[in-house]
PDB file of the backbone (N, CA, C, O) and the ligand in Angstrom, with CONECT records:
HET     ZN  A 101       1
ATOM      1  N   UNK A   1     192.679  65.074 143.833  1.00  0.00           N
ATOM      2  CA  UNK A   1     193.073  63.702 143.523  1.00  0.00           C
ATOM      3  C   UNK A   1     192.334  62.712 144.457  1.00  0.00           C
ATOM      4  O   UNK A   1     191.881  61.652 144.027  1.00  0.00           O
ATOM      5  N   UNK A   2     192.232  63.083 145.712  1.00  0.00           N
ATOM      6  CA  UNK A   2     191.560  62.213 146.684  1.00  0.00           C
ATOM      7  C   UNK A   2     190.076  62.009 146.274  1.00  0.00           C
ATOM      8  O   UNK A   2     189.547  60.898 146.281  1.00  0.00           O
ATOM      9  N   UNK A   3     189.440  63.152 145.919  1.00  0.00           N
ATOM     10  CA  UNK A   3     188.042  63.096 145.538  1.00  0.00           C
ATOM     11  C   UNK A   3     187.819  62.208 144.299  1.00  0.00           C
ATOM     12  O   UNK A   3     186.856  61.445 144.217  1.00  0.00           O
ATOM     13  N   UNK A   4     188.743  62.341 143.348  1.00  0.00           N
ATOM     14  CA  UNK A   4     188.626  61.536 142.130  1.00  0.00           C
ATOM     15  C   UNK A   4     188.700  60.050 142.432  1.00  0.00           C
ATOM     16  O   UNK A   4     187.913  59.259 141.912  1.00  0.00           O
ATOM     17  N   UNK A   5     189.658  59.676 143.281  1.00  0.00           N
ATOM     18  CA  UNK A   5     189.839  58.266 143.629  1.00  0.00           C
ATOM     19  C   UNK A   5     188.600  57.749 144.328  1.00  0.00           C
ATOM     20  O   UNK A   5     188.148  56.639 144.046  1.00  0.00           O
ATOM     21  N   UNK A   6     188.034  58.550 145.255  1.00  0.00           N
ATOM     22  CA  UNK A   6     186.866  58.135 145.974  1.00  0.00           C
ATOM     23  C   UNK A   6     185.693  57.970 145.016  1.00  0.00           C
ATOM     24  O   UNK A   6     184.905  57.032 145.144  1.00  0.00           O
ATOM     25  N   UNK A   7     185.579  58.892 144.046  1.00  0.00           N
ATOM     26  CA  UNK A   7     184.475  58.839 143.114  1.00  0.00           C
ATOM     27  C   UNK A   7     184.510  57.547 142.268  1.00  0.00           C
ATOM     28  O   UNK A   7     183.475  56.933 142.011  1.00  0.00           O
ATOM     29  N   UNK A   8     185.685  57.166 141.858  1.00  0.00           N
ATOM     30  CA  UNK A   8     185.858  55.951 141.020  1.00  0.00           C
ATOM     31  C   UNK A   8     185.508  54.735 141.874  1.00  0.00           C
ATOM     32  O   UNK A   8     184.878  53.796 141.387  1.00  0.00           O
ATOM     33  N   UNK A   9     185.915  54.747 143.151  1.00  0.00           N
ATOM     34  CA  UNK A   9     185.658  53.606 144.026  1.00  0.00           C
ATOM     35  C   UNK A   9     184.146  53.434 144.267  1.00  0.00           C
ATOM     36  O   UNK A   9     183.610  52.327 144.208  1.00  0.00           O
ATOM     37  N   UNK A  10     183.500  54.537 144.532  1.00  0.00           N
ATOM     38  CA  UNK A  10     182.019  54.492 144.774  1.00  0.00           C
ATOM     39  C   UNK A  10     181.300  53.945 143.541  1.00  0.00           C
ATOM     40  O   UNK A  10     180.371  53.142 143.628  1.00  0.00           O
ATOM     41  N   UNK A  11     181.783  54.424 142.380  1.00  0.00           N
ATOM     42  CA  UNK A  11     181.135  53.962 141.142  1.00  0.00           C
ATOM     43  C   UNK A  11     181.343  52.499 140.920  1.00  0.00           C
ATOM     44  O   UNK A  11     180.437  51.795 140.473  1.00  0.00           O
ATOM     45  N   UNK A  12     182.570  52.014 141.239  1.00  0.00           N
ATOM     46  CA  UNK A  12     182.890  50.609 141.032  1.00  0.00           C
ATOM     47  C   UNK A  12     182.031  49.704 141.941  1.00  0.00           C
ATOM     48  O   UNK A  12     181.524  48.669 141.511  1.00  0.00           O
ATOM     49  N   UNK A  13     181.884  50.133 143.223  1.00  0.00           N
ATOM     50  CA  UNK A  13     181.121  49.339 144.149  1.00  0.00           C
ATOM     51  C   UNK A  13     179.622  49.325 143.836  1.00  0.00           C
ATOM     52  O   UNK A  13     178.863  48.499 144.345  1.00  0.00           O
ATOM     53  N   UNK A  14     179.235  50.254 142.995  1.00  0.00           N
ATOM     54  CA  UNK A  14     177.854  50.338 142.606  1.00  0.00           C
ATOM     55  C   UNK A  14     177.480  49.341 141.541  1.00  0.00           C
ATOM     56  O   UNK A  14     176.306  49.131 141.236  1.00  0.00           O
ATOM     57  N   UNK A  15     178.537  48.712 140.964  1.00  0.00           N
ATOM     58  CA  UNK A  15     178.319  47.754 139.922  1.00  0.00           C
ATOM     59  C   UNK A  15     178.506  46.332 140.405  1.00  0.00           C
ATOM     60  O   UNK A  15     179.364  46.083 141.252  1.00  0.00           O
ATOM     61  N   UNK A  16     177.743  45.410 139.902  1.00  0.00           N
ATOM     62  CA  UNK A  16     177.898  44.030 140.238  1.00  0.00           C
ATOM     63  C   UNK A  16     177.673  43.194 138.946  1.00  0.00           C
ATOM     64  O   UNK A  16     177.349  43.750 137.897  1.00  0.00           O
ATOM     65  N   UNK A  17     177.845  41.894 139.036  1.00  0.00           N
ATOM     66  CA  UNK A  17     177.643  41.101 137.875  1.00  0.00           C
ATOM     67  C   UNK A  17     176.428  40.196 138.054  1.00  0.00           C
ATOM     68  O   UNK A  17     176.235  39.604 139.116  1.00  0.00           O
ATOM     69  N   UNK A  18     175.626  40.095 137.023  1.00  0.00           N
ATOM     70  CA  UNK A  18     174.494  39.180 137.059  1.00  0.00           C
ATOM     71  C   UNK A  18     174.962  37.726 137.182  1.00  0.00           C
ATOM     72  O   UNK A  18     175.837  37.289 136.435  1.00  0.00           O
ATOM     73  N   UNK A  19     174.390  36.994 138.107  1.00  0.00           N
ATOM     74  CA  UNK A  19     174.867  35.595 138.305  1.00  0.00           C
ATOM     75  C   UNK A  19     174.367  34.674 137.250  1.00  0.00           C
ATOM     76  O   UNK A  19     174.862  33.553 137.129  1.00  0.00           O
ATOM     77  N   UNK A  20     173.379  35.109 136.457  1.00  0.00           N
ATOM     78  CA  UNK A  20     172.821  34.226 135.428  1.00  0.00           C
ATOM     79  C   UNK A  20     173.455  34.464 134.043  1.00  0.00           C
ATOM     80  O   UNK A  20     173.842  33.505 133.376  1.00  0.00           O
ATOM     81  N   UNK A  21     173.564  35.732 133.606  1.00  0.00           N
ATOM     82  CA  UNK A  21     174.118  36.018 132.328  1.00  0.00           C
ATOM     83  C   UNK A  21     175.514  36.638 132.384  1.00  0.00           C
ATOM     84  O   UNK A  21     176.162  36.841 131.358  1.00  0.00           O
ATOM     85  N   UNK A  22     175.966  36.936 133.626  1.00  0.00           N
ATOM     86  CA  UNK A  22     177.311  37.440 133.861  1.00  0.00           C
ATOM     87  C   UNK A  22     177.574  38.840 133.301  1.00  0.00           C
ATOM     88  O   UNK A  22     178.725  39.271 133.222  1.00  0.00           O
ATOM     89  N   UNK A  23     176.532  39.535 132.919  1.00  0.00           N
ATOM     90  CA  UNK A  23     176.663  40.896 132.451  1.00  0.00           C
ATOM     91  C   UNK A  23     176.842  41.834 133.658  1.00  0.00           C
ATOM     92  O   UNK A  23     176.229  41.621 134.704  1.00  0.00           O
ATOM     93  N   UNK A  24     177.684  42.871 133.510  1.00  0.00           N
ATOM     94  CA  UNK A  24     177.757  43.886 134.605  1.00  0.00           C
ATOM     95  C   UNK A  24     176.462  44.637 134.708  1.00  0.00           C
ATOM     96  O   UNK A  24     175.900  45.063 133.699  1.00  0.00           O
ATOM     97  N   UNK A  25     175.990  44.799 135.899  1.00  0.00           N
ATOM     98  CA  UNK A  25     174.683  45.469 136.123  1.00  0.00           C
ATOM     99  C   UNK A  25     174.774  46.399 137.324  1.00  0.00           C
ATOM    100  O   UNK A  25     175.479  46.122 138.295  1.00  0.00           O
ATOM    101  N   UNK A  26     174.056  47.492 137.240  1.00  0.00           N
ATOM    102  CA  UNK A  26     174.019  48.473 138.337  1.00  0.00           C
ATOM    103  C   UNK A  26     173.195  47.872 139.496  1.00  0.00           C
ATOM    104  O   UNK A  26     172.184  47.204 139.281  1.00  0.00           O
ATOM    105  N   UNK A  27     173.662  48.134 140.725  1.00  0.00           N
ATOM    106  CA  UNK A  27     172.965  47.608 141.888  1.00  0.00           C
ATOM    107  C   UNK A  27     171.514  48.027 141.890  1.00  0.00           C
ATOM    108  O   UNK A  27     170.633  47.245 142.250  1.00  0.00           O
ATOM    109  N   UNK A  28     171.259  49.277 141.485  1.00  0.00           N
ATOM    110  CA  UNK A  28     169.869  49.774 141.452  1.00  0.00           C
ATOM    111  C   UNK A  28     169.001  49.094 140.421  1.00  0.00           C
ATOM    112  O   UNK A  28     167.773  49.146 140.495  1.00  0.00           O
ATOM    113  N   UNK A  29     169.649  48.450 139.450  1.00  0.00           N
ATOM    114  CA  UNK A  29     168.895  47.804 138.384  1.00  0.00           C
ATOM    115  C   UNK A  29     169.021  46.280 138.414  1.00  0.00           C
ATOM    116  O   UNK A  29     168.919  45.599 137.394  1.00  0.00           O
ATOM    117  N   UNK A  30     169.243  45.785 139.613  1.00  0.00           N
ATOM    118  CA  UNK A  30     169.380  44.339 139.765  1.00  0.00           C
ATOM    119  C   UNK A  30     168.587  43.904 140.999  1.00  0.00           C
ATOM    120  O   UNK A  30     168.216  44.725 141.838  1.00  0.00           O
ATOM    121  N   UNK A  31     168.337  42.606 141.088  1.00  0.00           N
ATOM    122  CA  UNK A  31     167.553  42.090 142.199  1.00  0.00           C
ATOM    123  C   UNK A  31     168.317  40.953 142.890  1.00  0.00           C
ATOM    124  O   UNK A  31     168.922  40.106 142.233  1.00  0.00           O
ATOM    125  N   UNK A  32     168.274  40.951 144.264  1.00  0.00           N
ATOM    126  CA  UNK A  32     168.956  39.937 145.013  1.00  0.00           C
ATOM    127  C   UNK A  32     168.279  38.549 144.841  1.00  0.00           C
ATOM    128  O   UNK A  32     167.060  38.459 144.698  1.00  0.00           O
ATOM    129  N   UNK A  33     169.060  37.524 144.856  1.00  0.00           N
ATOM    130  CA  UNK A  33     168.502  36.178 144.757  1.00  0.00           C
ATOM    131  C   UNK A  33     168.714  35.476 146.112  1.00  0.00           C
ATOM    132  O   UNK A  33     169.429  35.978 146.979  1.00  0.00           O
ATOM    133  N   UNK A  34     168.077  34.305 146.269  1.00  0.00           N
ATOM    134  CA  UNK A  34     168.133  33.608 147.534  1.00  0.00           C
ATOM    135  C   UNK A  34     169.518  33.083 147.850  1.00  0.00           C
ATOM    136  O   UNK A  34     169.808  32.790 149.010  1.00  0.00           O
ATOM    137  N   UNK A  35     170.392  32.954 146.845  1.00  0.00           N
ATOM    138  CA  UNK A  35     171.750  32.447 147.128  1.00  0.00           C
ATOM    139  C   UNK A  35     172.757  33.590 147.295  1.00  0.00           C
ATOM    140  O   UNK A  35     173.966  33.358 147.282  1.00  0.00           O
ATOM    141  N   UNK A  36     172.272  34.797 147.450  1.00  0.00           N
ATOM    142  CA  UNK A  36     173.169  35.929 147.728  1.00  0.00           C
ATOM    143  C   UNK A  36     173.701  36.630 146.510  1.00  0.00           C
ATOM    144  O   UNK A  36     174.455  37.594 146.645  1.00  0.00           O
ATOM    145  N   UNK A  37     173.343  36.189 145.332  1.00  0.00           N
ATOM    146  CA  UNK A  37     173.767  36.895 144.091  1.00  0.00           C
ATOM    147  C   UNK A  37     172.781  37.928 143.671  1.00  0.00           C
ATOM    148  O   UNK A  37     171.799  38.189 144.367  1.00  0.00           O
ATOM    149  N   UNK A  38     173.034  38.519 142.539  1.00  0.00           N
ATOM    150  CA  UNK A  38     172.065  39.437 142.013  1.00  0.00           C
ATOM    151  C   UNK A  38     171.885  39.181 140.534  1.00  0.00           C
ATOM    152  O   UNK A  38     172.827  38.778 139.851  1.00  0.00           O
ATOM    153  N   UNK A  39     170.668  39.413 140.027  1.00  0.00           N
ATOM    154  CA  UNK A  39     170.398  39.189 138.632  1.00  0.00           C
ATOM    155  C   UNK A  39     169.828  40.466 138.008  1.00  0.00           C
ATOM    156  O   UNK A  39     169.239  41.309 138.685  1.00  0.00           O
ATOM    157  N   UNK A  40     170.031  40.575 136.668  1.00  0.00           N
ATOM    158  CA  UNK A  40     169.632  41.814 135.968  1.00  0.00           C
ATOM    159  C   UNK A  40     168.150  41.729 135.604  1.00  0.00           C
ATOM    160  O   UNK A  40     167.491  40.709 135.806  1.00  0.00           O
ATOM    161  N   UNK A  41     167.660  42.826 135.066  1.00  0.00           N
ATOM    162  CA  UNK A  41     166.248  42.911 134.697  1.00  0.00           C
ATOM    163  C   UNK A  41     165.833  41.853 133.690  1.00  0.00           C
ATOM    164  O   UNK A  41     164.751  41.272 133.785  1.00  0.00           O
ATOM    165  N   UNK A  42     166.714  41.610 132.717  1.00  0.00           N
ATOM    166  CA  UNK A  42     166.369  40.650 131.698  1.00  0.00           C
ATOM    167  C   UNK A  42     166.185  39.254 132.290  1.00  0.00           C
ATOM    168  O   UNK A  42     165.279  38.517 131.901  1.00  0.00           O
ATOM    169  N   UNK A  43     167.055  38.905 133.233  1.00  0.00           N
ATOM    170  CA  UNK A  43     166.963  37.591 133.852  1.00  0.00           C
ATOM    171  C   UNK A  43     165.767  37.521 134.799  1.00  0.00           C
ATOM    172  O   UNK A  43     165.136  36.471 134.923  1.00  0.00           O
ATOM    173  N   UNK A  44     165.452  38.629 135.467  1.00  0.00           N
ATOM    174  CA  UNK A  44     164.235  38.686 136.322  1.00  0.00           C
ATOM    175  C   UNK A  44     162.983  38.366 135.466  1.00  0.00           C
ATOM    176  O   UNK A  44     162.117  37.577 135.845  1.00  0.00           O
ATOM    177  N   UNK A  45     162.947  39.022 134.305  1.00  0.00           N
ATOM    178  CA  UNK A  45     161.832  38.831 133.416  1.00  0.00           C
ATOM    179  C   UNK A  45     161.752  37.361 132.986  1.00  0.00           C
ATOM    180  O   UNK A  45     160.673  36.769 132.967  1.00  0.00           O
ATOM    181  N   UNK A  46     162.896  36.787 132.646  1.00  0.00           N
ATOM    182  CA  UNK A  46     162.942  35.369 132.276  1.00  0.00           C
ATOM    183  C   UNK A  46     162.471  34.470 133.413  1.00  0.00           C
ATOM    184  O   UNK A  46     161.750  33.495 133.205  1.00  0.00           O
ATOM    185  N   UNK A  47     162.905  34.831 134.627  1.00  0.00           N
ATOM    186  CA  UNK A  47     162.600  34.011 135.791  1.00  0.00           C
ATOM    187  C   UNK A  47     161.120  34.085 136.123  1.00  0.00           C
ATOM    188  O   UNK A  47     160.496  33.087 136.483  1.00  0.00           O
ATOM    189  N   UNK A  48     160.565  35.297 135.995  1.00  0.00           N
ATOM    190  CA  UNK A  48     159.118  35.477 136.222  1.00  0.00           C
ATOM    191  C   UNK A  48     158.347  34.583 135.267  1.00  0.00           C
ATOM    192  O   UNK A  48     157.391  33.913 135.657  1.00  0.00           O
ATOM    193  N   UNK A  49     158.773  34.582 134.017  1.00  0.00           N
ATOM    194  CA  UNK A  49     158.113  33.784 133.025  1.00  0.00           C
ATOM    195  C   UNK A  49     158.210  32.277 133.320  1.00  0.00           C
ATOM    196  O   UNK A  49     157.254  31.519 133.156  1.00  0.00           O
ATOM    197  N   UNK A  50     159.412  31.886 133.763  1.00  0.00           N
ATOM    198  CA  UNK A  50     159.643  30.488 134.141  1.00  0.00           C
ATOM    199  C   UNK A  50     158.786  30.119 135.339  1.00  0.00           C
ATOM    200  O   UNK A  50     158.254  29.013 135.429  1.00  0.00           O
ATOM    201  N   UNK A  51     158.662  31.078 136.267  1.00  0.00           N
ATOM    202  CA  UNK A  51     157.873  30.834 137.464  1.00  0.00           C
ATOM    203  C   UNK A  51     156.392  30.630 137.120  1.00  0.00           C
ATOM    204  O   UNK A  51     155.717  29.756 137.665  1.00  0.00           O
ATOM    205  N   UNK A  52     155.915  31.474 136.189  1.00  0.00           N
ATOM    206  CA  UNK A  52     154.533  31.339 135.776  1.00  0.00           C
ATOM    207  C   UNK A  52     154.291  29.987 135.092  1.00  0.00           C
ATOM    208  O   UNK A  52     153.265  29.348 135.325  1.00  0.00           O
ATOM    209  N   UNK A  53     155.215  29.562 134.267  1.00  0.00           N
ATOM    210  CA  UNK A  53     155.046  28.261 133.597  1.00  0.00           C
ATOM    211  C   UNK A  53     155.114  27.159 134.618  1.00  0.00           C
ATOM    212  O   UNK A  53     154.355  26.194 134.525  1.00  0.00           O
ATOM    213  N   UNK A  54     156.008  27.267 135.605  1.00  0.00           N
ATOM    214  CA  UNK A  54     156.135  26.250 136.618  1.00  0.00           C
ATOM    215  C   UNK A  54     154.875  26.165 137.486  1.00  0.00           C
ATOM    216  O   UNK A  54     154.437  25.084 137.881  1.00  0.00           O
ATOM    217  N   UNK A  55     154.309  27.345 137.767  1.00  0.00           N
ATOM    218  CA  UNK A  55     153.104  27.408 138.586  1.00  0.00           C
ATOM    219  C   UNK A  55     151.949  26.695 137.872  1.00  0.00           C
ATOM    220  O   UNK A  55     151.146  25.991 138.484  1.00  0.00           O
ATOM    221  N   UNK A  56     151.902  26.909 136.540  1.00  0.00           N
ATOM    222  CA  UNK A  56     150.878  26.219 135.755  1.00  0.00           C
ATOM    223  C   UNK A  56     151.080  24.732 135.796  1.00  0.00           C
ATOM    224  O   UNK A  56     150.126  23.960 135.889  1.00  0.00           O
ATOM    225  N   UNK A  57     152.368  24.322 135.723  1.00  0.00           N
ATOM    226  CA  UNK A  57     152.683  22.918 135.720  1.00  0.00           C
ATOM    227  C   UNK A  57     152.741  22.335 137.165  1.00  0.00           C
ATOM    228  O   UNK A  57     152.976  21.142 137.357  1.00  0.00           O
ATOM    229  N   UNK A  58     152.515  23.234 138.184  1.00  0.00           N
ATOM    230  CA  UNK A  58     152.543  22.841 139.579  1.00  0.00           C
ATOM    231  C   UNK A  58     153.859  22.191 139.985  1.00  0.00           C
ATOM    232  O   UNK A  58     153.894  21.132 140.613  1.00  0.00           O
ATOM    233  N   UNK A  59     154.956  22.876 139.596  1.00  0.00           N
ATOM    234  CA  UNK A  59     156.270  22.413 139.979  1.00  0.00           C
ATOM    235  C   UNK A  59     157.030  23.439 140.823  1.00  0.00           C
ATOM    236  O   UNK A  59     156.711  24.629 140.805  1.00  0.00           O
ATOM    237  N   UNK A  60     158.032  22.966 141.556  1.00  0.00           N
ATOM    238  CA  UNK A  60     158.827  23.831 142.413  1.00  0.00           C
ATOM    239  C   UNK A  60     160.054  24.285 141.663  1.00  0.00           C
ATOM    240  O   UNK A  60     160.701  23.479 140.994  1.00  0.00           O
ATOM    241  N   UNK A  61     160.399  25.588 141.761  1.00  0.00           N
ATOM    242  CA  UNK A  61     161.604  26.099 141.137  1.00  0.00           C
ATOM    243  C   UNK A  61     162.788  26.087 142.067  1.00  0.00           C
ATOM    244  O   UNK A  61     162.626  26.404 143.245  1.00  0.00           O
ATOM    245  N   UNK A  62     163.951  25.745 141.611  1.00  0.00           N
ATOM    246  CA  UNK A  62     165.159  25.804 142.504  1.00  0.00           C
ATOM    247  C   UNK A  62     165.627  27.203 142.720  1.00  0.00           C
ATOM    248  O   UNK A  62     166.610  27.398 143.435  1.00  0.00           O
ATOM    249  N   UNK A  63     164.982  28.204 142.143  1.00  0.00           N
ATOM    250  CA  UNK A  63     165.413  29.582 142.249  1.00  0.00           C
ATOM    251  C   UNK A  63     165.000  30.149 143.615  1.00  0.00           C
ATOM    252  O   UNK A  63     165.273  31.313 143.909  1.00  0.00           O
TER     253      UNK A  63
HETATM  254 ZN    ZN A 101     171.242  38.651 133.711  1.00  0.00          ZN2+
END
């Protein structure tokens, strides 16, 4: 019983929520942001694209 409780706890702490789309995401599959949150792969891809567009437009991102 002890082992089972520990296993569930470890699994739960391994999950977090994406701060952009609010989807639950595994820690291993998310990236930390400058404000202490984490974002999922989909949002990273979106952000990279936004960064590239901003770089072209020579603008600063708040991200
Ligand atoms: Zn996301």
